[in-house]
Structure formats: structure tokens, C-alpha cells
C-alpha positions as CSV (number, residue, x, y, z in Angstrom):
1,R,0.0,0.0,0.0
2,R,1.3,3.4,-1.1
3,S,4.5,1.9,-2.2
4,V,6.2,3.3,-5.3
5,L,7.5,0.0,-6.7
6,G,5.0,-2.3,-5.0
7,L,5.8,-5.9,-6.1
8,G,8.9,-4.6,-7.8
9,W,10.7,-4.7,-4.4
10,S,10.3,-8.5,-4.5
11,L,12.4,-8.5,-7.6
12,L,14.7,-5.5,-6.9
13,K,16.2,-6.8,-3.6
14,P,17.5,-10.2,-4.7
15,V,18.4,-9.0,-8.2
16,G,20.2,-6.0,-6.8
17,M,22.2,-8.0,-4.3
18,T,23.0,-10.6,-7.0
19,S,24.3,-7.8,-9.3
20,V,26.6,-6.4,-6.6
21,I,28.0,-9.8,-5.7
22,C,28.5,-10.8,-9.4
23,I,30.4,-7.5,-10.1
24,I,32.7,-8.1,-7.2
25,F,33.4,-11.8,-7.9
26,T,33.8,-11.4,-11.6
27,T,36.2,-8.5,-11.1
28,V,38.2,-9.8,-8.2
29,F,38.0,-13.6,-8.5
30,Q,37.5,-13.7,-12.3
31,A,34.4,-15.8,-12.1
32,D,32.3,-16.7,-15.2
33,L,29.4,-14.3,-15.1
34,L,27.0,-16.4,-17.2
35,Q,27.4,-19.4,-14.9
36,F,27.8,-17.4,-11.6
37,A,24.8,-15.1,-11.9
38,P,22.1,-17.8,-11.9
39,F,24.0,-19.6,-9.1
40,V,24.0,-16.5,-6.8
41,L,20.4,-15.5,-7.8
42,I,19.0,-18.8,-6.6
43,G,21.0,-18.6,-3.4
44,M,20.0,-15.0,-2.6
45,T,16.3,-15.8,-3.4
46,F,16.5,-18.8,-1.1
47,W,18.1,-16.9,1.7
48,G,15.6,-14.1,1.4
49,F,12.8,-16.6,2.0
50,I,14.6,-18.0,5.0
51,T,15.4,-14.6,6.5
52,E,11.8,-13.3,5.9
53,T,10.2,-16.3,7.6
54,V,12.5,-16.2,10.6
55,L,12.6,-12.5,11.3
56,G,9.0,-12.0,10.2
57,G,7.9,-14.8,12.4
58,C,9.4,-13.0,15.4
59,L,6.7,-10.4,15.1
60,A,3.9,-12.7,13.8
61,F,2.0,-12.8,17.1
62,Y,2.7,-9.2,18.0
63,A,1.2,-8.2,14.6
64,G,-1.9,-10.4,15.3
65,E,-2.3,-9.3,18.9
66,G,-5.5,-7.3,18.1
67,Y,-7.1,-10.4,16.6
68,L,-6.0,-12.7,19.4
69,R,-7.6,-10.5,22.0
70,Q,-10.9,-10.4,20.1
71,A,-11.4,-14.1,19.2
72,K,-9.9,-17.5,19.9
73,L,-8.0,-18.2,16.7
74,P,-5.5,-21.0,15.9
75,L,-2.1,-19.6,16.7
76,A,-0.5,-21.3,13.8
77,I,-2.3,-19.1,11.2
78,F,-0.2,-16.0,12.2
79,P,3.2,-17.5,11.3
80,L,1.4,-19.0,8.3
81,R,0.7,-15.5,7.1
82,V,4.4,-14.8,7.3
83,A,5.3,-17.9,5.4
84,L,2.8,-17.2,2.7
85,G,4.1,-13.7,2.3
86,A,7.7,-14.9,2.0
87,G,6.5,-17.7,-0.4
88,F,4.8,-15.1,-2.6
89,H,8.0,-13.1,-2.9
90,F,9.8,-16.3,-3.8
91,A,7.2,-17.1,-6.4
92,V,7.6,-13.6,-7.9
93,M,11.3,-14.3,-8.4
94,L,10.9,-17.8,-9.7
95,P,10.2,-16.8,-13.4
96,V,13.2,-14.5,-13.3
97,I,15.3,-17.4,-12.0
98,L,14.0,-19.8,-14.7
99,L,14.7,-17.2,-17.4
100,A,18.2,-16.7,-16.2
101,V,18.8,-20.5,-16.1
102,M,17.3,-21.0,-19.6
103,L,19.5,-18.2,-21.1
104,T,22.7,-19.7,-19.6
105,S,22.2,-23.4,-19.3
106,G,19.1,-24.3,-21.3
107,P,15.6,-25.3,-20.0
108,P,15.5,-27.8,-17.1
109,S,14.1,-31.2,-17.8
110,L,10.6,-32.2,-16.8
111,V,11.9,-34.5,-14.1
112,A,14.0,-31.7,-12.7
113,L,11.0,-29.4,-12.6
114,L,8.9,-32.0,-10.8
115,S,11.7,-32.4,-8.3
116,L,11.8,-28.6,-7.9
117,A,8.1,-28.5,-7.2
118,S,8.4,-31.0,-4.4
119,S,11.4,-29.1,-3.1
120,L,9.4,-25.9,-2.9
121,V,6.7,-27.6,-1.0
122,L,9.2,-28.9,1.5
123,L,10.8,-25.4,1.7
124,F,7.5,-23.8,2.5
125,V,6.9,-26.3,5.3
126,V,10.3,-25.5,6.7
127,G,9.6,-21.7,6.5
128,W,6.3,-22.1,8.3
129,G,8.0,-24.1,11.1
130,L,10.8,-21.5,11.4
131,A,8.3,-18.6,11.5
132,L,6.2,-20.4,14.2
133,L,9.2,-21.3,16.4
134,S,10.8,-17.9,16.2
135,G,7.4,-16.3,17.0
136,L,6.9,-18.4,20.1
137,V,10.4,-17.9,21.4
138,T,10.3,-14.1,20.8
139,V,7.1,-13.7,22.7
140,A,8.7,-15.5,25.7
141,F,12.0,-13.8,25.2
142,P,11.8,-10.5,23.3
143,D,15.5,-10.2,22.8
144,M,15.5,-13.3,20.6
145,K,14.9,-11.3,17.4
146,H,18.3,-9.6,17.8
147,I,20.0,-12.9,18.5
148,L,18.4,-14.4,15.4
149,E,19.5,-11.5,13.3
150,L,23.1,-12.1,14.3
151,T,22.7,-15.9,13.9
152,L,21.4,-15.5,10.4
153,Q,24.4,-13.4,9.4
154,I,26.7,-16.2,10.6
155,V,24.7,-19.0,9.0
156,F,24.7,-17.0,5.7
157,Y,28.5,-17.3,5.4
158,L,28.4,-21.0,6.5
159,T,25.9,-21.8,3.7
160,P,27.1,-21.9,0.0
161,I,24.9,-19.1,-1.1
162,I,27.4,-16.8,-2.8
163,Y,30.2,-19.4,-3.3
164,P,30.3,-23.0,-4.6
165,P,30.1,-25.8,-2.0
166,A,33.5,-27.0,-3.1
167,V,35.1,-23.8,-1.8
168,L,33.9,-24.5,1.7
169,A,34.6,-28.2,1.4
170,E,38.3,-27.5,0.8
171,Q,38.6,-25.7,4.1
172,R,39.3,-27.3,7.4
173,F,36.0,-28.6,8.9
174,G,34.4,-27.4,5.7
175,S,32.9,-30.7,4.7
176,W,31.6,-31.2,8.2
177,I,29.9,-27.8,8.1
178,L,28.3,-28.6,4.8
179,Q,27.0,-32.0,6.2
180,M,25.7,-30.6,9.4
181,N,24.1,-27.4,8.0
182,P,20.5,-28.2,7.0
183,F,20.2,-25.0,5.0
184,S,23.0,-26.3,2.7
185,H,20.9,-29.3,1.9
186,L,17.7,-27.3,1.5
187,L,19.5,-25.0,-0.9
188,A,20.7,-28.0,-2.9
189,L,17.1,-29.2,-3.2
190,V,16.3,-26.0,-5.0
191,R,19.5,-25.3,-6.9
192,T,20.3,-28.8,-8.3
193,P,17.2,-29.2,-10.4
194,L,17.6,-25.7,-11.9
195,L,21.4,-25.7,-12.6
196,E,22.0,-29.4,-13.2
197,S,18.6,-30.3,-14.7
198,A,18.4,-33.3,-12.3
199,P,16.8,-34.2,-9.0
200,A,18.7,-33.4,-5.9
201,S,20.7,-36.1,-4.1
202,L,19.0,-38.6,-1.7
203,E,21.1,-37.2,1.1
204,A,19.7,-33.7,0.6
205,W,16.2,-35.0,0.6
206,I,16.7,-37.0,3.8
207,V,18.3,-34.1,5.7
208,G,15.6,-31.7,4.4
209,L,12.7,-34.0,5.5
210,I,14.3,-34.7,8.9
211,F,14.8,-30.9,9.4
212,A,11.1,-30.2,8.4
213,L,9.8,-33.0,10.8
214,V,11.9,-31.7,13.7
215,L,10.6,-28.2,13.1
216,L,7.0,-29.4,12.9
217,G,7.5,-31.5,16.1
218,L,9.0,-28.6,18.0
219,S,6.2,-26.3,16.7
220,I,3.4,-28.6,17.9
221,F,5.1,-29.1,21.2
222,G,5.6,-25.3,21.6
223,L,2.0,-24.6,20.7
224,S,0.6,-27.2,23.1
225,R,2.6,-25.6,26.0
226,T,2.0,-22.0,25.3
227,E,-1.4,-21.7,23.5
228,K,-3.4,-20.8,26.6
229,R,-0.7,-18.4,28.1
230,L,0.7,-16.7,25.0
231,I,-2.0,-13.9,25.0
232,F,-0.8,-12.8,28.5
233,W,2.8,-12.4,27.3
234,L,2.0,-10.0,24.5
């Protein structure tokens, strides 16, 4: 509402960051722009979704405080609003990503696109779980939003978003970080079908599914423990 660019901001932020990173890497590290740009664009769009769900989830219940005081509503719908908003921004970027991939590597195969669709569903479930958990924890401990902002900055550099996974794997403990970081596997679920025109590895699927189930389990447990008391903490 009253925004000059409106939906354009959903495109401008990841495209702008991708442009800056590509200029730096192609100039300083002599990276191949045609191959590097889609790689970074996918990573930045993915990380934008994660960041939006986590930080937006921190304020989900505060934003819905007026509704919660008027009627008894399921608490899970407020983080769901955050996840849907982040998912919409991701969906706006998806045609741009597909266009960039087709211009540089050719169109992905039908199998890869089906795999991507399944990956996006799983990613949305993870986003909803992240929004719900961050919202519950922030209501109980308001400083958590600042802690999560710092944590996300650290995890950003521990996830192969702006550099190939092989770069991190070559470093000491790099392979271990890649294996233990669930966001690396979630990113592979999205990036592999687009850039390699093939489904992601079984390992990535297993880790992604386990991570989603853990988030859902913690979310259900948190809701069951705080549903009747949360309104008094707002």
C-alpha cells in the first residue's frame, strides 16, 4: 500500500544483491558471469525466503495481537501469514530465475521441474516451522529477534549461497559444516534441479525431510505448551 514500486521490491532486492556480488566476484576472482549469476540469484532468493520467515515470524504474534484479543484463533495461522508472504515473494522471483537459467544453461528437464516443485513444498513447510518457532520464542524472550538477526548473518556465510560448496569443502572442517548445516541441503534441493537439470541427491532429501519434521515437532510441542498463556505475554 502506497509503495512506489509495489511488487517490484520483491524483484529488486535479490536482483540488486546478485548484481553487486557478481560484479565483485567477476572482477576480483575472475568468475564466469554467465554461470555465476544464476547460481547467486538462486542462493539470494532462497536466503531471502529463510530470512523473511525467521525475522517476520518473530513479530507474527505481535502483529496479530488485536485479533488474538478479540477471538480465539489458531495460533499457527499467524506464522502461516508470514510464510505465505515470503513464499509469494519467492514465487515472484521464480520466473526470473527460470529465465536466467534457460539463457545460460538451457531449460531444465521435466523430471527436474517436478523435483523442484516437491522441493518448494518442503521449503514452504520449513519456512512455516521457522516462523512459528521464532514467534513463540520471541514472545517468551523478546531479545530473541536480535539474537536471530546475528545468527542468520553467521549462517549466511556458513551456507554456500554466494560461493560453490566445493570452496567450503576445501577448508578445514568445511565438509563437516556442509553436512551438518540443514540449509545447505535445502538450498541443494532448489539449486540442483535448476542448474544441473536433475533431481537433488537422496542425502539432501533425507536431511531436508528430517529438518522439516523436527521443526514441525517442536512447533506442535511449543503450541501445546503456550497456546493458553501466550496472550498474557503480548
